N, CA, C and O of each residue as an XYZ file, in Angstrom:
396
protein
N      94.449     87.123     95.896
C      93.850     86.354     97.077
C      92.532     87.599     97.450
O      92.630     88.815     97.616
N      91.501     86.815     97.482
C      90.321     87.714     97.586
C      89.363     86.664     98.735
O      88.657     85.694     98.460
N      89.616     87.195     99.879
C      89.001     86.443    101.087
C      87.699     87.330    101.258
O      86.880     86.708    101.935
N      87.250     88.539    100.881
C      86.229     89.063    100.864
C      84.801     88.437    100.608
O      83.712     88.854    101.000
N      85.115     87.244     99.790
C      83.866     86.675     99.467
C      83.384     85.834    100.722
O      82.174     85.656    100.861
N      84.079     85.426    101.438
C      83.765     84.640    102.650
C      82.665     85.594    103.665
O      81.622     85.147    104.143
N      83.143     86.881    103.836
C      82.167     87.971    104.523
C      80.977     88.194    103.774
O      79.853     88.299    104.265
N      81.290     88.267    102.476
C      80.102     88.656    101.485
C      78.835     87.522    101.544
O      77.616     87.678    101.475
N      79.492     86.582    101.668
C      78.404     85.054    101.656
C      77.895     85.187    103.053
O      77.012     84.358    103.275
N      78.168     85.967    104.068
C      77.457     85.596    105.602
C      76.140     85.797    105.490
O      75.447     85.193    106.309
N      75.513     86.585    104.581
C      74.192     86.845    104.517
C      73.353     85.537    104.062
O      72.140     85.408    104.224
N      74.084     84.738    103.555
C      73.354     83.287    103.033
C      73.661     82.420    104.289
O      72.733     81.669    104.587
N      74.661     82.362    105.022
C      74.694     81.449    106.083
C      74.189     81.792    107.200
O      73.726     80.940    107.957
N      74.191     83.110    107.502
C      73.644     83.410    108.617
C      72.111     83.547    108.751
O      71.624     84.513    108.162
N      71.285     82.747    109.421
C      69.967     82.512    109.112
C      69.291     83.808    109.672
O      69.612     84.278    110.764
N      68.275     84.393    108.808
C      67.371     85.492    109.306
C      66.021     84.846    109.918
O      65.315     84.043    109.308
N      65.762     85.358    111.308
C      64.607     84.776    112.058
C      63.556     85.798    111.530
O      62.518     85.216    111.215
N      63.515     87.034    111.353
C      62.405     87.976    111.165
C      62.390     88.912    112.205
O      61.791     89.980    112.073
N      63.027     88.597    113.282
C      63.186     89.535    114.673
C      64.017     90.853    113.949
O      64.994     90.756    113.206
N      63.406     91.984    114.346
C      64.143     93.334    114.109
C      65.364     93.428    114.876
O      66.308     93.777    114.167
N      65.600     93.271    115.845
C      66.690     93.144    116.925
C      67.894     92.377    116.196
O      68.977     92.855    115.857
N      67.428     91.066    116.042
C      68.234     90.241    115.404
C      68.659     90.591    113.797
O      69.804     90.389    113.392
N      67.807     91.028    113.117
C      68.021     91.535    111.795
C      69.109     92.660    111.851
O      70.070     92.653    111.082
N      68.945     93.461    112.637
C      69.977     94.549    112.833
C      71.483     93.974    113.202
O      72.473     94.283    112.539
N      71.516     93.289    114.097
C      72.645     92.514    114.514
C      73.495     91.662    113.387
O      74.694     91.543    113.133
N      72.412     91.192    112.903
C      72.751     90.313    111.438
C      73.609     91.052    110.566
O      74.643     90.633    110.045
N      73.055     92.275    110.440
C      73.847     93.338    109.380
C      75.030     93.703    109.957
O      76.031     93.843    109.255
N      75.054     93.878    111.149
C      76.381     94.484    111.963
C      77.295     93.428    111.796
O      78.454     93.777    111.569
N      77.039     92.120    111.858
C      77.912     90.931    111.629
C      78.304     90.995    110.260
O      79.517     91.043    110.054
N      77.580     91.005    109.340
C      77.967     90.942    107.989
C      78.960     92.004    107.606
O      80.012     91.824    106.992
N      78.396     93.314    108.128
C      79.441     94.623    107.877
C      80.942     94.465    108.615
O      81.989     94.949    108.185
N      80.784     93.670    109.825
C      82.143     93.340    110.411
C      82.946     92.589    109.515
O      84.084     92.907    109.169
N      82.230     91.435    109.098
C      82.986     90.336    108.485
C      83.691     90.914    107.094
O      84.803     90.643    106.641
N      82.596     91.863    106.536
C      83.478     92.336    105.345
C      84.707     93.490    105.644
O      85.691     93.531    104.906
N      84.597     94.143    106.454
C      85.485     95.012    106.811
C      86.750     94.366    107.299
O      87.817     94.731    106.805
N      86.720     93.348    108.318
C      87.766     92.517    108.721
C      88.283     91.673    107.586
O      89.495     91.457    107.578
N      87.706     91.280    106.844
C      88.167     90.586    105.513
C      88.922     91.443    104.569
O      89.962     91.076    104.022
N      88.397     92.526    104.410
C      89.114     93.690    103.540
C      90.471     94.018    104.306
O      91.583     93.898    103.791
N      90.274     94.370    105.369
C      91.647     94.468    106.122
C      92.572     93.625    105.981
O      93.672     94.001    105.577
N      92.320     92.286    106.289
C      93.105     91.110    106.381
C      93.984     91.000    104.992
O      95.198     90.796    104.980
N      93.107     91.180    103.747
C      93.707     91.196    102.514
C      94.525     92.162    102.242
O      95.520     91.817    101.604
N      94.422     93.438    102.559
C      94.975     94.545    102.031
C      96.382     94.364    103.130
O      97.510     94.507    102.660
N      96.202     94.066    104.494
C      97.409     93.842    105.179
C      98.322     92.887    104.529
O      99.508     93.163    104.350
N      97.844     91.878    104.207
C      98.479     90.620    103.687
C      99.231     90.902    102.279
O     100.303     90.352    102.025
N      98.628     91.750    101.424
C      99.162     92.009    100.226
C      99.713     93.406    100.126
O     100.140     93.784     99.035
N      99.738     94.096    101.029
C     100.322     95.395    101.022
C     101.729     95.499    100.492
O     101.907     96.278     99.555
N     102.694     94.856    100.938
C     104.136     94.718    100.637
C     104.283     94.265     99.419
O     105.184     94.758     98.740
N     103.503     93.304     98.901
C     103.474     92.857     97.550
C     103.094     93.748     96.459
O     103.905     94.138     95.618
N     101.659     94.122     96.476
C     101.174     94.910     95.593
C     100.554     96.379     95.819
O      99.877     97.022     95.017
N     100.928     96.718     97.022
C     100.467     98.000     97.583
C      98.923     97.909     98.019
O      98.149     98.862     98.119
N      98.631     96.480     98.271
C      96.907     96.163     98.730
C      96.080     96.333     97.701
O      94.955     96.784     97.912
N      96.465     96.026     96.515
C      95.530     96.055     95.397
C      94.638     94.727     95.397
O      95.045     93.706     94.842
N      93.507     94.786     95.990
C      92.734     93.499     96.173
C      91.416     93.740     95.414
O      90.491     92.932     95.496
N      91.327     95.088     94.523
C      90.070     95.321     93.949
C      90.350     95.848     92.458
O      90.910     96.938     92.338
N      90.021     95.195     91.438
C      90.334     95.483     89.996
C      89.975     97.101     89.966
O      90.702     97.772     89.234
N      89.103     97.679     90.565
C      88.919     99.217     90.457
C      90.133     99.960     90.655
O      90.604    100.791     89.879
N      90.696     99.513     91.987
C      91.685    100.332     92.401
C      92.760    100.002     91.477
O      93.272    101.063     91.124
N      93.274     99.107     90.982
C      94.314     98.913     90.090
C      93.932     99.790     88.929
O      94.810    100.576     88.572
N      92.559     99.815     88.132
C      92.506    100.643     87.179
C      92.918    101.970     87.605
O      93.693    102.656     86.940
N      92.447    102.308     88.621
C      92.579    103.988     89.150
C      94.030    104.381     89.276
O      94.486    105.496     89.020
N      94.695    103.333     89.698
C      96.325    103.739     89.868
C      96.835    103.523     88.344
O      97.759    104.280     88.047
N      96.507    102.834     87.546
C      96.658    102.672     86.261
C      96.365    104.115     85.634
O      97.248    104.819     85.146
N      95.211    104.414     85.699
C      94.918    105.715     85.027
C      95.820    106.896     85.872
O      96.335    107.777     85.184
N      95.977    106.921     87.038
C      96.817    107.909     87.622
C      98.368    107.745     87.372
O      99.226    108.436     87.920
N      98.588    106.801     86.530
C      99.941    106.715     86.134
C     100.964    106.200     87.184
O     102.145    106.530     87.072
N     100.575    105.451     88.138
C     101.319    104.875     89.244
C     101.999    103.705     88.953
O     103.159    103.475     89.294
N     101.003    102.686     88.083
C     101.886    101.727     87.699
C     101.757    101.319     86.218
O     100.773    101.819     85.674
N     102.365    100.689     85.597
C     102.521    100.346     84.289
C     101.229     99.518     83.867
O     100.488     99.018     84.714
N     101.018     99.414     82.541
C      99.958     98.451     81.851
C     100.398     96.948     82.382
O      99.704     96.169     83.035
N     101.588     96.788     81.969
C     101.652     95.130     82.173
C     101.516     94.853     83.742
O     101.031     93.781     84.105
N     101.910     95.742     84.618
C     101.656     95.412     86.007
C     100.231     95.429     86.452
O      99.798     94.739     87.376
N      99.477     96.327     85.679
C      98.091     96.212     86.029
C      97.438     94.990     85.488
O      96.469     94.516     86.082
N      97.959     94.381     84.266
C      97.216     93.378     83.666
C      97.726     92.097     84.828
O      96.835     91.391     85.300
N      98.914     91.897     85.167
C      99.356     91.050     86.077
C      98.465     90.989     87.569
O      98.308     89.977     88.253
N      98.045     92.082     87.801
C      97.278     92.193     89.081
C      95.733     91.845     88.658
O      94.996     91.161     89.369
N      95.454     92.253     87.752
C      94.019     91.870     87.270
C      93.914     90.211     87.173
O      92.976     89.530     87.589
N      94.910     89.824     86.631
C      94.915     88.217     86.430
C      94.919     87.504     87.833
O      94.209     86.542     88.125
N      95.916     88.186     88.734
C      95.834     87.647     90.080
C      94.773     87.848     91.022
O      94.503     87.210     92.040
N      94.112     89.042     90.405
C      92.847     89.397     91.221
C      91.528     88.245     90.788
O      90.757     87.756     91.614
N      91.512     88.020     89.554
C      90.554     87.299     89.185
C      90.621     85.649     89.795
O      89.744     85.032     90.400
N      92.007     85.204     89.390
C      92.397     84.048     89.754
C      92.079     83.769     91.417
O      91.590     82.747     91.899
N      92.429     84.769     91.997
C      92.356     84.682     93.770
C      90.599     84.763     94.050
O      90.073     84.234     95.029
N      89.953     85.411     93.151
C      88.464     85.195     93.395
C      87.809     84.097     93.045
O      86.861     83.691     93.716
N      88.251     83.457     91.906
C      87.832     82.120     91.573
C      88.253     81.079     92.756
O      87.441     80.304     93.261
N      89.696     81.164     93.153
C      90.124     80.053     94.488
C      89.323     80.208     95.631
O      88.985     79.273     96.356
N      88.936     81.702     95.839
C      88.048     81.755     97.246
C      86.879     81.483     96.919
O      86.141     81.380     97.899
N      86.314     81.295     95.792
C      84.873     81.005     95.764
C      84.592     79.341     95.903
O      83.611     78.758     96.364
N      85.948     78.765     95.272
C      85.923     77.527     95.151
C      86.100     76.886     96.818
O      85.593     75.860     97.271
N      86.844     77.710     97.396
C      87.396     77.391     98.864
C      86.089     77.518     99.620
O      85.813     76.584    100.373
N      85.225     78.554     99.532
C      83.786     78.682    100.090
C      82.884     77.551    100.005
O      82.257     77.110    100.968
N      82.829     77.029     98.657
C      82.014     76.170     98.397
C      82.568     74.644     98.856
O      81.926     73.594     98.813
N      83.667     74.802     99.215
C      84.349     73.438     99.795
C      83.993     73.554    101.213
O      83.357     72.608    101.679
N      84.292     74.571    102.019
C      84.269     74.835    103.287
C      82.726     74.567    103.834
O      82.452     73.820    104.774
N      81.762     75.342    103.040
C      80.423     75.174    103.482
C      79.577     73.947    102.741
O      78.348     73.891    102.793
N      80.198     73.214    102.217
C      79.794     71.923    101.682
C      78.344     72.320    100.840
O      77.304     71.661    100.842
N      78.614     73.616    100.117
C      77.577     73.857     99.064
C      76.254     74.412     99.690
O      75.165     74.396     99.116
N      76.497     74.917    100.968
C      75.471     75.859    101.430
C      75.137     76.977    100.765
O      73.993     77.428    100.729
N      76.273     77.548    100.123
C      76.056     78.979     99.310
C      76.104     78.510     97.826
O      76.861     77.665     97.348
N      75.063     79.291     97.148
C      74.937     78.895     95.814
C      75.824     80.256     94.961
O      75.924     80.254     93.734
């Protein structure tokens, strides 16, 4: 499950008017969207995978010996498939506004 892509694409959807105050608030909105999406993803997956929503985290725990290689491969496959599904859902929801 990778819902961070919704927050990551907020800069494409949220229009930039050129006003400095609006630009600052725009970046705050994007940062909050990223943070809340990551929080939701980790909270939802913590009991299943320990909150592994990033392949780099999975790689680090593999190197640290906390998970086996086969489990890391399963997590990586799930993370990539989740990213693909999330990007397809984003395209569907935004009607192609995000490229």
